[in-house]
C-alpha positions as CSV (number, residue, x, y, z in Angstrom):
1,X,27.5,54.0,42.4
2,X,25.1,57.0,42.3
3,X,25.6,57.6,46.0
4,X,29.4,57.7,45.5
5,X,29.1,60.4,42.8
6,X,26.7,62.4,44.9
7,X,29.1,62.3,47.9
8,X,32.1,63.2,45.6
9,X,30.2,66.2,44.4
10,X,29.3,67.4,47.8
11,X,33.0,67.0,48.9
12,X,34.2,69.2,46.0
13,X,31.4,71.7,46.7
14,X,32.5,72.0,50.4
15,X,36.1,72.4,49.4
16,X,35.3,75.1,47.0
17,X,33.1,76.9,49.5
18,X,35.8,76.6,52.3
19,X,38.4,77.7,49.9
20,X,36.6,81.0,49.4
21,X,38.9,83.2,51.4
22,X,39.0,87.0,51.2
23,X,41.0,89.8,52.7
24,X,39.1,92.2,55.1
25,X,39.3,95.7,53.8
26,X,37.0,97.2,56.5
27,X,34.8,96.1,59.4
28,X,31.4,97.6,60.0
29,X,29.4,97.0,63.2
30,X,25.6,97.4,63.2
31,X,23.1,97.4,66.1
32,X,25.2,98.8,69.0
33,X,23.4,100.8,71.6
34,X,25.3,100.7,74.9
35,X,28.2,98.5,74.1
36,X,31.1,100.4,72.6
37,X,32.6,99.4,69.3
38,X,36.0,99.1,71.0
39,X,34.6,96.3,73.1
40,X,33.5,94.4,70.0
41,X,36.9,94.9,68.2
42,X,38.8,93.9,71.2
43,X,36.7,90.6,71.5
44,X,37.0,89.5,67.9
45,X,40.0,87.5,66.8
46,X,40.4,89.4,63.5
47,X,41.1,92.8,62.2
48,X,41.4,94.8,59.0
49,X,43.9,93.2,56.6
50,X,43.4,89.6,57.9
51,X,42.5,86.8,55.5
52,X,39.1,85.4,56.5
53,X,37.5,82.1,55.9
54,X,34.5,80.3,57.4
55,X,36.5,79.0,60.5
56,X,37.6,82.6,61.2
57,X,34.0,83.8,61.1
58,X,32.8,81.0,63.4
59,X,35.6,81.8,65.9
60,X,34.7,85.5,65.8
61,X,31.0,84.7,66.4
62,X,31.8,82.5,69.4
63,X,34.1,85.1,70.9
64,X,31.4,87.8,70.7
65,X,28.8,85.4,72.3
66,X,31.2,84.7,75.2
67,X,31.2,88.4,76.2
68,X,27.6,87.9,77.3
69,X,26.5,91.2,75.8
70,X,24.5,89.9,72.8
71,X,21.4,87.8,72.1
72,X,22.1,87.4,68.4
73,X,25.2,87.9,66.1
74,X,25.3,87.7,62.3
75,X,28.5,88.2,60.3
76,X,28.2,88.8,56.5
77,X,30.3,90.2,53.7
78,X,29.8,93.1,51.2
79,X,32.8,92.8,48.9
80,X,35.8,93.3,51.1
81,X,33.8,94.8,54.0
82,X,33.0,92.5,56.9
83,X,29.6,93.4,58.4
84,X,28.9,92.4,62.0
85,X,25.2,92.7,63.0
86,X,24.5,92.4,66.7
87,X,21.4,92.4,68.9
88,X,22.3,93.6,72.4
89,X,20.9,91.9,75.5
90,X,18.8,94.3,77.5
91,X,20.2,96.1,80.6
92,X,18.5,95.7,84.0
93,X,16.8,99.0,84.8
94,X,15.4,98.0,88.2
95,X,14.8,94.9,90.4
96,X,11.9,94.7,92.7
97,X,10.9,91.9,95.1
98,X,7.6,91.1,96.6
99,X,6.3,88.7,99.2
100,X,9.6,87.8,100.9
101,X,9.6,88.1,104.7
102,X,11.7,85.2,106.0
103,X,14.7,86.3,103.9
104,X,15.4,90.0,103.8
105,X,15.4,91.8,100.5
106,X,18.9,93.2,101.0
107,X,20.3,89.6,101.3
108,X,18.5,88.5,98.1
109,X,19.7,91.5,96.1
110,X,23.2,91.0,97.3
111,X,23.1,87.3,96.2
112,X,21.9,88.5,92.7
113,X,24.6,91.2,92.6
114,X,27.3,88.7,93.6
115,X,26.2,86.5,90.7
116,X,26.3,89.3,88.1
117,X,22.6,90.4,88.1
118,X,22.1,94.0,89.3
119,X,20.7,97.3,88.2
120,X,22.8,98.7,85.4
121,X,24.2,95.3,84.3
122,X,23.4,93.2,81.3
123,X,20.4,90.9,81.8
124,X,21.1,87.1,81.7
125,X,18.2,84.8,81.9
126,X,20.3,81.8,83.1
127,X,21.4,83.7,86.2
128,X,17.8,84.7,87.0
129,X,16.5,81.2,86.6
130,X,19.4,79.8,88.7
131,X,18.8,82.3,91.5
132,X,15.1,81.5,91.5
133,X,15.8,77.8,91.9
134,X,18.4,78.5,94.6
135,X,15.9,80.8,96.4
136,X,13.3,78.0,96.4
137,X,15.9,75.6,97.8
138,X,16.6,78.1,100.6
139,X,13.0,78.2,101.5
140,X,12.8,74.4,101.4
141,X,15.7,74.3,103.9
142,X,13.6,76.4,106.2
143,X,10.7,73.9,106.0
144,X,8.7,76.0,103.5
145,X,8.0,73.3,101.0
146,X,5.2,75.1,99.2
147,X,7.4,78.2,98.4
148,X,7.3,79.4,94.8
149,X,9.3,82.0,93.1
150,X,8.1,83.6,89.8
151,X,9.6,86.4,87.8
152,X,8.0,89.0,85.6
153,X,10.0,90.9,82.9
154,X,8.8,94.2,81.6
155,X,10.4,95.9,78.6
156,X,11.4,99.5,79.0
157,X,12.6,102.1,76.5
158,X,16.2,102.0,75.3
159,X,16.4,98.2,75.4
160,X,16.1,98.0,79.2
161,X,14.2,95.5,81.5
162,X,12.4,95.8,84.8
163,X,12.6,92.6,86.8
164,X,9.9,91.9,89.4
165,X,10.5,88.8,91.5
166,X,7.4,87.6,93.3
167,X,7.9,85.2,96.2
168,X,5.1,83.1,97.7
169,X,6.8,81.8,100.8
170,X,4.0,79.5,101.8
171,X,3.7,78.1,105.3
172,X,6.4,76.5,107.3
173,X,5.7,72.8,107.5
174,X,5.4,71.7,111.1
175,X,6.5,68.3,112.5
176,X,3.5,66.1,113.3
177,X,5.3,62.9,114.2
178,X,8.8,61.8,115.2
179,X,9.1,58.0,115.4
180,X,12.1,55.9,116.5
181,X,12.2,52.3,115.5
182,X,14.5,49.6,116.9
183,X,15.0,50.9,120.5
184,X,14.9,48.3,123.2
185,X,17.1,49.5,126.0
186,X,15.6,53.0,126.3
187,X,12.0,54.3,126.0
188,X,11.0,56.3,123.0
189,X,10.1,59.4,125.1
190,X,13.6,59.3,126.7
191,X,15.3,59.4,123.3
192,X,13.0,62.0,121.9
193,X,13.9,64.2,124.9
194,X,17.4,64.4,123.3
195,X,15.9,65.9,120.1
196,X,16.1,69.7,119.4
197,X,13.3,69.1,116.9
198,X,9.9,68.7,118.6
199,X,6.4,67.9,117.4
200,X,4.0,70.9,117.6
201,X,3.1,71.9,121.1
202,X,1.8,75.0,122.9
203,X,5.2,76.6,123.1
204,X,6.2,76.0,119.5
205,X,5.1,79.5,118.5
206,X,7.8,80.9,120.7
207,X,10.7,78.5,120.1
208,X,9.9,77.3,116.6
209,X,11.2,73.9,117.5
210,X,8.5,72.1,115.4
211,X,10.0,73.4,112.2
212,X,12.0,70.8,110.3
213,X,15.6,71.6,109.5
214,X,18.0,69.2,107.9
215,X,20.9,70.5,110.0
216,X,18.9,70.1,113.2
217,X,17.9,66.6,112.4
218,X,21.6,65.7,111.7
219,X,22.4,67.2,115.1
220,X,19.7,65.2,116.8
221,X,20.9,62.0,115.2
222,X,24.4,62.8,116.5
223,X,23.0,63.2,120.0
224,X,21.3,59.8,119.8
225,X,24.6,58.2,118.7
226,X,26.5,59.9,121.5
227,X,23.8,58.8,124.0
228,X,24.3,55.1,123.1
229,X,28.1,55.3,122.7
230,X,28.3,57.0,126.1
231,X,26.5,54.0,127.6
232,X,28.6,51.3,126.1
233,X,26.8,50.5,122.9
234,X,29.9,50.5,120.8
235,X,28.2,49.0,117.7
236,X,25.2,51.3,117.7
237,X,24.3,52.5,114.3
238,X,21.6,54.6,112.5
239,X,20.2,52.3,109.9
240,X,18.2,55.0,108.1
241,X,16.3,58.2,108.6
242,X,13.3,59.2,106.5
243,X,11.5,62.5,106.2
244,X,8.1,62.4,104.7
245,X,6.0,65.5,103.6
246,X,2.2,65.4,103.5
247,X,0.5,66.0,100.2
248,X,-0.5,69.6,101.2
249,X,3.2,70.3,102.1
250,X,2.2,71.5,105.6
251,X,3.2,68.5,107.7
252,X,6.4,66.6,108.2
253,X,6.8,63.1,109.5
254,X,10.3,61.8,110.7
255,X,11.3,58.2,111.2
256,X,14.7,57.1,112.5
257,X,15.6,53.4,112.4
258,X,18.4,52.4,114.8
259,X,20.3,49.2,115.7
260,X,21.4,49.3,119.4
261,X,23.8,46.4,119.5
262,X,25.3,45.1,122.8
263,X,26.8,46.8,125.8
264,X,30.6,46.6,126.1
265,X,32.8,47.0,129.2
266,X,36.4,48.2,129.4
267,X,38.9,45.4,130.1
268,X,42.2,47.2,129.7
269,X,43.5,50.8,129.1
270,X,46.8,51.2,127.2
271,X,49.0,54.1,126.4
272,X,51.1,54.3,123.2
273,X,53.5,56.8,121.7
274,X,55.7,59.5,123.2
275,X,54.1,60.5,126.5
276,X,56.5,63.4,127.3
277,X,55.3,63.5,130.9
278,X,55.2,60.5,133.3
279,X,52.8,57.6,132.6
280,X,51.6,57.8,136.2
281,X,50.5,61.5,135.7
282,X,48.8,60.7,132.4
283,X,46.9,57.8,133.9
284,X,45.5,60.1,136.6
285,X,43.8,62.0,133.7
286,X,42.1,59.0,132.3
287,X,38.4,59.1,133.0
288,X,37.6,55.6,131.8
289,X,37.9,52.8,134.4
290,X,38.6,49.1,133.8
291,X,35.6,46.8,134.3
292,X,33.2,49.7,133.9
293,X,30.9,50.3,131.0
294,X,32.6,52.0,128.0
295,X,31.8,55.7,127.5
296,X,32.6,57.6,124.3
297,X,32.5,60.9,126.0
298,X,34.9,59.8,128.8
299,X,37.3,58.6,126.1
300,X,37.0,61.9,124.2
301,X,37.4,64.0,127.3
302,X,40.4,61.9,128.3
303,X,42.1,62.7,125.0
304,X,41.3,66.4,125.5
305,X,42.8,66.4,129.0
306,X,46.0,64.7,127.9
307,X,46.2,67.0,124.9
308,X,45.8,70.0,127.3
309,X,48.4,68.6,129.6
310,X,50.9,68.3,126.8
311,X,49.9,71.8,125.6
312,X,50.8,73.1,129.1
313,X,54.3,71.8,128.4
314,X,54.5,73.7,125.1
315,X,53.4,70.9,122.8
316,X,50.6,73.0,121.2
317,X,50.1,70.7,118.3
318,X,49.9,67.4,120.2
319,X,47.5,64.8,119.0
320,X,45.9,62.2,121.3
321,X,43.4,59.7,119.9
322,X,41.6,57.0,121.8
323,X,40.7,53.8,120.0
324,X,38.6,50.9,121.3
325,X,39.4,47.4,120.2
326,X,36.3,45.2,120.5
327,X,36.4,41.6,121.8
328,X,33.1,39.9,120.8
329,X,33.6,36.8,122.9
330,X,33.2,38.5,126.3
331,X,31.7,41.9,125.0
332,X,34.7,43.9,126.2
333,X,36.9,46.6,124.7
334,X,40.5,47.4,125.0
335,X,41.0,51.2,124.8
336,X,44.4,52.5,123.6
337,X,45.4,56.2,123.7
338,X,47.9,57.0,121.0
339,X,50.0,60.1,121.9
340,X,51.8,62.1,119.3
341,X,53.2,65.3,121.0
342,X,54.8,66.8,117.9
343,X,57.5,69.5,118.5
344,X,57.4,72.0,121.3
345,X,56.1,75.3,120.1
346,X,57.2,78.8,121.1
347,X,55.1,82.0,120.9
348,X,56.5,84.4,118.3
349,X,53.9,87.1,118.7
350,X,50.7,87.9,120.7
351,X,48.3,90.1,118.7
352,X,45.0,91.8,119.7
353,X,42.2,92.6,117.3
354,X,38.9,94.4,117.7
355,X,39.9,96.7,120.5
356,X,39.1,100.0,118.9
357,X,38.8,101.8,122.2
358,X,40.9,99.8,124.7
359,X,44.6,100.2,124.5
360,X,46.8,97.2,123.7
361,X,48.7,97.8,126.9
362,X,45.5,97.2,128.9
363,X,45.0,93.8,127.2
364,X,48.6,92.9,127.3
365,X,49.0,93.3,131.1
366,X,46.3,90.6,131.5
367,X,48.5,88.1,129.6
368,X,49.9,85.1,131.4
369,X,51.4,83.7,128.2
370,X,54.5,85.6,127.3
371,X,56.0,86.2,123.9
372,X,59.2,84.1,123.3
373,X,58.2,81.5,125.9
374,X,57.0,78.0,125.1
375,X,53.3,78.0,124.3
376,X,51.2,76.8,127.2
377,X,47.5,76.0,126.6
378,X,46.7,76.7,130.2
379,X,48.3,80.1,130.2
380,X,46.7,81.0,126.8
381,X,43.2,80.1,128.1
382,X,44.0,81.8,131.5
383,X,44.8,85.0,129.6
384,X,41.5,84.8,127.8
385,X,39.6,84.4,131.0
386,X,41.3,87.4,132.5
387,X,40.3,89.5,129.5
388,X,36.7,88.4,130.0
389,X,36.8,89.3,133.7
390,X,37.7,92.9,132.9
391,X,34.1,93.5,131.9
392,X,35.1,95.6,128.9
393,X,34.2,93.0,126.3
394,X,31.1,91.2,125.1
395,X,33.2,88.3,123.8
396,X,36.8,87.2,123.7
397,X,38.1,84.6,121.3
398,X,41.7,83.2,121.0
399,X,43.3,81.5,118.0
400,X,46.7,79.8,118.0
401,X,48.1,80.0,114.5
402,X,51.2,78.2,113.3
403,X,53.8,80.5,111.8
404,X,54.1,79.7,108.1
405,X,57.4,77.9,107.2
406,X,58.0,76.7,110.8
407,X,56.9,73.7,112.8
408,X,57.8,75.1,116.3
409,X,56.4,78.7,116.3
410,X,52.9,80.0,116.8
411,X,51.2,83.4,116.9
412,X,48.5,83.8,119.5
413,X,45.7,86.1,118.3
414,X,43.0,87.5,120.7
415,X,39.9,88.9,119.0
416,X,37.7,91.0,121.3
417,X,34.4,92.7,120.8
418,X,34.0,95.7,123.1
419,X,30.8,96.6,125.0
420,X,29.7,99.8,126.8
421,X,31.5,100.2,130.1
422,X,30.0,103.4,131.4
423,X,28.7,106.7,130.2
424,X,30.6,110.0,129.4
425,X,29.2,113.5,129.1
426,X,25.9,115.1,130.1
427,X,23.4,112.7,131.5
428,X,19.7,112.6,131.9
429,X,18.2,109.5,133.5
430,X,15.3,108.3,135.6
431,X,15.3,105.8,138.4
432,X,12.1,104.6,139.9
433,X,13.5,105.1,143.4
434,X,15.3,108.4,142.9
435,X,13.1,110.1,140.3
436,X,14.6,112.4,137.7
437,X,18.4,112.5,137.8
438,X,20.0,115.3,135.8
439,X,23.6,116.5,135.7
440,X,27.0,116.2,134.1
441,X,28.9,113.0,134.8
442,X,31.5,110.6,133.9
443,X,31.3,107.0,135.2
444,X,33.6,104.9,133.2
445,X,35.2,101.6,134.2
446,X,37.5,101.8,131.2
447,X,38.3,105.5,131.1
448,X,39.6,106.5,127.6
449,X,40.6,102.9,127.0
450,X,43.2,102.9,129.9
451,X,41.4,100.4,132.0
452,X,41.2,102.9,134.8
453,X,37.9,103.4,136.7
454,X,37.0,107.1,136.8
455,X,33.8,108.7,138.2
456,X,32.9,112.4,138.2
457,X,29.5,113.4,139.2
458,X,27.5,116.6,139.6
459,X,23.9,115.5,140.0
460,X,20.7,116.7,141.3
461,X,17.5,114.6,142.1
462,X,14.4,115.1,144.1
463,X,16.2,113.6,147.2
464,X,19.9,114.3,146.8
465,X,22.5,116.7,145.7
466,X,25.8,115.0,145.0
467,X,29.3,116.1,143.9
468,X,31.9,113.4,143.6
469,X,35.1,112.3,142.1
470,X,36.8,109.0,142.2
471,X,39.6,107.2,140.3
472,X,41.1,103.7,140.6
473,X,44.1,102.4,138.7
474,X,43.9,98.5,138.8
475,X,47.6,98.3,137.8
476,X,49.2,101.0,139.9
477,X,52.2,98.8,140.0
478,X,53.2,96.2,137.4
479,X,52.5,93.3,139.6
480,X,48.8,94.3,139.8
481,X,48.6,96.3,143.0
482,X,45.6,98.7,142.6
483,X,45.3,102.2,144.1
484,X,42.4,104.6,144.1
485,X,40.9,107.6,145.9
486,X,37.7,109.5,146.1
487,X,36.2,112.7,147.4
488,X,32.6,113.6,147.8
489,X,29.9,115.9,149.0
490,X,26.4,114.7,149.6
491,X,23.2,116.2,150.9
492,X,20.4,113.7,151.2
493,X,16.8,113.9,152.3
494,X,16.0,110.3,153.2
495,X,12.3,111.1,153.6
496,X,12.0,111.2,149.8
497,X,13.2,107.6,149.3
498,X,10.8,105.6,151.5
499,X,12.9,106.0,154.6
500,X,12.6,107.8,158.0
501,X,12.4,111.6,157.7
502,X,15.9,113.1,158.3
503,X,18.5,114.9,156.3
504,X,22.3,114.3,156.2
505,X,24.9,116.7,155.0
506,X,28.3,115.2,154.5
507,X,31.7,115.4,152.8
508,X,34.8,113.3,152.9
509,X,37.3,111.2,151.0
510,X,39.0,107.8,151.0
511,X,42.1,105.9,149.8
512,X,41.9,102.3,148.7
513,X,44.5,99.7,147.8
514,X,44.3,96.2,146.4
515,X,46.8,93.4,146.3
516,X,46.4,90.1,144.3
517,X,47.3,87.0,146.2
518,X,46.5,84.6,143.4
519,X,44.9,84.6,139.9
520,X,41.4,84.3,141.5
521,X,41.7,86.1,144.9
522,X,42.8,89.5,146.3
523,X,42.8,91.5,149.4
524,X,42.0,95.2,149.8
525,X,42.7,97.9,152.3
526,X,41.1,101.4,152.7
527,X,41.2,104.5,154.7
528,X,38.4,107.1,154.8
529,X,37.2,110.2,156.5
530,X,33.7,111.6,156.7
531,X,32.2,114.8,158.3
532,X,28.5,114.3,158.7
533,X,25.8,116.5,160.1
534,X,22.2,115.4,160.8
535,X,19.2,117.6,160.6
536,X,16.4,115.8,162.3
537,X,13.8,118.4,161.3
538,X,10.5,118.9,162.9
539,X,9.1,115.5,161.9
540,X,12.0,113.1,162.6
541,X,11.2,109.7,163.9
542,X,11.7,108.6,167.5
543,X,14.7,106.5,166.6
544,X,16.5,109.5,165.0
545,X,15.7,111.7,167.9
546,X,16.9,109.1,170.4
547,X,20.2,108.7,168.6
548,X,20.8,112.4,168.4
549,X,20.0,112.9,172.1
550,X,22.6,110.3,173.0
551,X,25.4,110.9,170.5
552,X,24.9,114.4,169.0
553,X,24.4,115.5,165.4
554,X,27.8,116.4,164.0
555,X,30.5,113.8,163.6
556,X,34.0,113.4,162.3
557,X,34.7,109.8,161.6
558,X,37.9,108.1,160.4
559,X,37.4,104.6,159.0
560,X,39.6,101.7,157.9
561,X,38.4,98.8,155.8
562,X,39.7,95.4,154.9
563,X,38.3,93.1,152.2
564,X,39.0,89.7,150.6
565,X,37.7,88.8,147.2
566,X,37.6,85.5,145.3
567,X,36.2,85.0,141.8
568,X,36.2,82.3,139.2
569,X,33.5,84.0,137.1
570,X,33.9,83.7,133.4
571,X,33.0,87.3,132.8
572,X,33.2,90.6,134.6
573,X,29.6,91.5,133.6
574,X,26.7,89.1,133.1
575,X,28.6,86.0,134.0
576,X,27.3,82.6,133.2
577,X,29.7,80.2,135.0
578,X,31.8,80.4,138.1
579,X,31.7,81.5,141.7
580,X,32.5,84.7,143.5
581,X,32.9,85.6,147.2
582,X,33.6,89.0,148.8
583,X,34.0,89.6,152.5
584,X,34.4,93.2,153.7
585,X,35.0,94.7,157.1
586,X,34.8,98.4,158.0
587,X,35.9,99.9,161.4
588,X,35.5,103.4,162.6
589,X,38.9,104.0,164.2
590,X,38.8,104.4,168.0
591,X,38.7,108.0,169.0
592,X,36.4,109.1,166.2
593,X,33.2,110.8,167.0
594,X,31.4,107.6,166.0
595,X,32.7,104.2,166.9
596,X,31.2,101.2,165.1
597,X,32.1,98.3,162.8
598,X,30.4,96.6,159.9
599,X,31.0,93.2,158.3
600,X,29.4,92.0,155.1
601,X,29.5,89.0,152.7
602,X,28.3,88.9,149.1
603,X,28.5,85.7,147.0
604,X,27.1,84.2,143.9
605,X,27.4,81.0,142.1
606,X,26.5,80.1,138.5
607,X,25.8,76.5,137.4
608,X,24.8,75.5,133.9
609,X,21.7,73.3,133.9
610,X,21.4,72.7,130.2
611,X,22.9,74.2,127.1
612,X,20.5,77.1,127.4
613,X,19.6,77.3,131.1
614,X,21.8,78.5,134.0
615,X,21.1,78.5,137.7
616,X,22.4,81.5,139.7
617,X,22.6,81.4,143.5
618,X,23.1,84.8,145.3
619,X,23.6,85.6,149.0
620,X,24.1,88.9,150.9
621,X,24.7,89.0,154.6
622,X,25.6,92.0,156.7
623,X,26.1,92.9,160.4
624,X,26.9,96.2,162.1
625,X,27.4,97.1,165.7
626,X,28.6,100.1,167.8
627,X,31.3,100.0,170.4
628,X,33.1,102.3,172.8
629,X,31.4,105.7,173.4
630,X,28.7,105.2,170.7
631,X,25.5,104.0,172.3
632,X,23.9,102.3,169.3
633,X,24.8,101.5,165.8
634,X,24.4,104.7,163.7
635,X,21.0,104.6,162.0
636,X,22.4,106.3,158.8
637,X,24.7,103.3,158.4
638,X,21.8,100.9,158.5
639,X,21.1,98.2,156.0
640,X,17.9,98.4,153.9
641,X,16.0,95.8,152.0
642,X,13.5,95.6,149.2
643,X,13.7,96.3,145.5
644,X,16.2,95.5,142.8
645,X,19.4,93.8,144.2
646,X,17.5,92.8,147.3
647,X,14.0,91.2,147.5
648,X,12.1,92.3,144.4
649,X,8.4,92.8,144.6
650,X,8.7,95.0,147.7
651,X,9.2,98.7,147.4
652,X,12.8,99.9,147.6
653,X,14.2,100.2,151.2
654,X,10.9,99.4,152.9
655,X,11.5,96.0,154.4
656,X,12.6,95.5,158.0
657,X,12.3,97.7,161.2
658,X,10.2,100.8,161.1
659,X,10.0,103.9,163.2
660,X,7.3,106.3,164.4
661,X,7.3,109.9,163.0
662,X,4.9,112.8,162.9
663,X,2.7,113.1,159.8
664,X,2.6,116.9,159.2
665,X,-0.2,116.6,156.6
666,X,-2.8,115.2,159.0
667,X,-3.0,117.4,162.2
668,X,-6.1,118.6,164.1
669,X,-4.2,121.8,164.8
670,X,-1.4,122.9,162.4
671,X,0.4,124.8,165.2
672,X,0.3,121.9,167.6
673,X,2.4,118.8,166.6
674,X,0.8,116.8,169.4
675,X,-2.5,116.8,167.5
676,X,-0.9,115.2,164.4
677,X,-1.2,111.6,163.5
678,X,1.9,109.5,163.2
679,X,3.5,107.4,160.4
680,X,5.7,104.4,160.6
681,X,8.6,104.9,158.2
682,X,11.2,102.3,157.2
683,X,14.2,102.7,159.5
684,X,16.6,99.8,158.4
685,X,18.6,97.7,160.8
686,X,22.0,96.5,161.6
687,X,21.5,92.9,160.2
688,X,20.9,92.1,156.6
689,X,20.0,88.7,155.2
690,X,19.1,88.4,151.5
691,X,19.5,85.9,148.7
692,X,17.9,84.5,145.6
693,X,17.7,81.5,143.3
694,X,17.5,82.3,139.6
695,X,17.2,80.3,136.4
696,X,18.6,82.3,133.5
697,X,17.3,81.7,130.1
698,X,17.8,83.1,126.6
699,X,15.4,85.9,125.6
700,X,13.3,84.7,122.6
701,X,13.7,86.5,119.2
702,X,17.0,88.2,120.3
703,X,20.0,87.1,118.4
704,X,22.8,88.7,120.4
705,X,22.4,87.6,124.0
706,X,25.8,88.7,125.2
707,X,24.7,92.0,126.7
708,X,21.3,90.8,127.9
709,X,20.3,88.4,130.7
710,X,16.9,87.3,131.8
711,X,15.8,85.0,134.6
712,X,13.0,83.5,136.6
713,X,13.7,84.1,140.3
714,X,12.8,83.3,143.9
715,X,14.0,86.1,146.3
716,X,14.2,85.9,150.0
717,X,15.5,88.2,152.7
718,X,14.8,90.9,155.3
719,X,16.5,93.5,157.5
720,X,16.6,93.1,161.3
721,X,17.8,95.0,164.3
722,X,19.4,93.6,167.4
723,X,19.1,96.8,169.5
724,X,15.7,98.5,169.2
725,X,16.1,100.9,172.1
726,X,12.8,102.6,173.1
727,X,11.1,101.8,169.8
728,X,7.8,100.0,169.8
729,X,8.5,96.2,169.5
730,X,5.8,95.9,166.9
731,X,8.0,97.9,164.5
732,X,11.5,96.5,165.5
733,X,12.2,93.1,164.1
734,X,14.9,91.0,165.8
735,X,16.6,88.3,163.7
736,X,14.0,85.6,163.0
737,X,14.1,83.2,160.0
738,X,10.3,83.1,160.2
739,X,10.3,86.8,159.3
740,X,12.0,86.4,155.9
741,X,10.1,87.8,153.0
742,X,9.7,85.9,149.7
743,X,8.8,86.8,146.2
744,X,8.8,85.2,142.7
745,X,9.0,86.7,139.3
746,X,10.9,87.4,136.1
747,X,13.6,90.0,135.6
748,X,16.4,91.1,133.3
749,X,19.4,93.3,132.8
750,X,20.7,94.9,129.6
751,X,24.1,96.5,129.3
752,X,23.2,99.6,127.1
753,X,25.2,102.6,126.1
754,X,23.7,104.5,129.0
755,X,24.7,101.9,131.5
756,X,22.9,98.8,132.9
757,X,19.1,98.8,132.6
758,X,17.4,96.5,135.1
759,X,13.7,95.7,135.3
760,X,11.6,93.0,137.1
761,X,8.0,91.9,137.6
762,X,7.7,90.2,141.0
763,X,4.9,89.0,143.2
764,X,5.4,88.9,147.0
765,X,4.5,85.6,148.6
766,X,4.2,86.5,152.3
767,X,4.0,90.3,152.6
768,X,3.3,91.6,156.1
769,X,0.8,94.2,157.0
770,X,3.4,97.0,157.0
771,X,5.2,95.8,153.9
772,X,4.8,98.0,150.8
773,X,4.4,96.0,147.6
774,X,5.6,97.0,144.1
775,X,5.1,94.5,141.3
776,X,7.0,96.3,138.5
777,X,10.5,97.8,139.3
778,X,13.2,99.2,137.0
779,X,16.3,101.4,137.0
780,X,17.9,103.1,134.1
781,X,21.6,104.1,134.2
782,X,23.5,104.8,137.3
783,X,23.4,107.4,140.1
784,X,26.5,109.1,141.6
């Protein structure tokens, strides 16, 4: 009974307290420093003249706390005056970070700023703690299990804080052991070869493949699954995967438990759904064969081929799914491909993005997919390939987007990233062969974004003076006929570039035309004229003197040329897949002062070896000969070998036949050339054979590989002469496979804003006594 009276008293007391309501005559706010009083008034759900009780006060307090500006809020009453006393949270004066190397400071500060913690903002402890935990999780995802993040808060005048975040990244834990349990059909080492993750080895410092990553492990597990499914193990499964960390948090141990199951063969292949095209045509696309072992990749590739075939008919959103139905009795599987073509789609619009320099017209003329026509997957991809082959772009991506509100229209969006395609303006360069090259020039394959190739050069080097102008329009007509012309003046002292001592002075011009005969091949035709004078000088070689004695030293030559080109390369520059061939013939027109012909072939083939390695095969062959009234093939039209683009490791232009010339710096009597010793200078030849095998690889530590290519190589080649005249047979090499020169090494090319930069380190394997070696070779920019 006593408890009842006690409760009754408390009830009436609470009612009387709650019932104490007063009208607000004024509101006073105490404790504000940076926050404006207007912000407080706007946040409180009451104002002067309102009736206030305890519930109203509590709602006002919660509303002010929700602003995030205050650490403490007290609301009291002085008669009819409502007093709001606040304690503001400190503002962040500065944020500093120490110890972080794996994650840049800019990224960490941006993450804090995106979450509301930055200099000048109100400090919130919860955000700082949450970001510290998230930062530790990021380090753990990198394999840094011992990483710790601590924060130090220092009070500053005017209620401000300095935040110092100290990061102890620790060491990246390395993988000490990867174990696979349950494998019977395949050896453990064979399966581990599928892994991107590796145990620590002597190359781990370069590739970092011994650092655990959850994403990489998931990818490795998918590769194991694909390996078994591609070999008929339809019921293969991953039972479990465990990752164990050593007590010192420096070592990782991975165990993957698998269940292989049995091998299944294909007993029947069925087609279901609306096929659109004939069943016979679709069955020709099926890569799986009856009575053969089931293969997941063959089934997937078949679905993609059928989807692509339907896409070529305009069914852009076609769906083709393969499904195996297992028969346990005889361990076979019936594979059914379900075809859902959807509706035929039409292209509403083709857009281009990212081409800040190149005009839309230049991209649009490469399109094989037209606006308003039915969408063709083949033509859309073919257009992408053509954009890549222009050489103007680092990367080209295409996205087919369904038009909102329709089910039969798409927009095709090509996104490009441009790359340097030449140089414009004054130039200053250095080439190892030509020395300092200085002058004003324009050499641009995409002149002012028009797609035209323009070259203007006024250059001077230690061996050459050169004035030239050339221009080519690859779309002189709408159907892709190209037209170009060039004029030039050149004075060259070949004695300065490792060749026989003579000087040529020439001027001339040419017209060229090209005609496409298919998407991947074209023919070209050219007409040219050259006036050339030879100055043999006092120290010319015997071969030069012999040619001048027989044919003279001043020539007007009219030439015609015919070429055929074929290319399936995926890119115009630094290709990674495809093949190219080019055959060129040049003929000095009968009746010219010189009568000769040249034929040459240049080819290359790229073949991917792995996801990161590509093999490149290169071949260059050339042959020239005189006819009519010209006694011998002109020596100034000779082929030369050695250096970049030929056989690296040998000095530029020094391979092949040589010729005897007087050495003016070693004479018993300066006034009597007969007392001078002789030199044997490179003379070139009318036969060229050169080639290489390269294995291209990604350059370590470089994220963007699109403008960079590196390779290990084996070069082979030489220059020969089929007509040595009176020259010493010791210096005139006739074609002989045994005289090929070989070298091995490593080289690379970078497409920079100044033009391509090429460098190599090569070691000759069978240099002859007269061959001049050069281990390191490079070239910067282009000459004109």
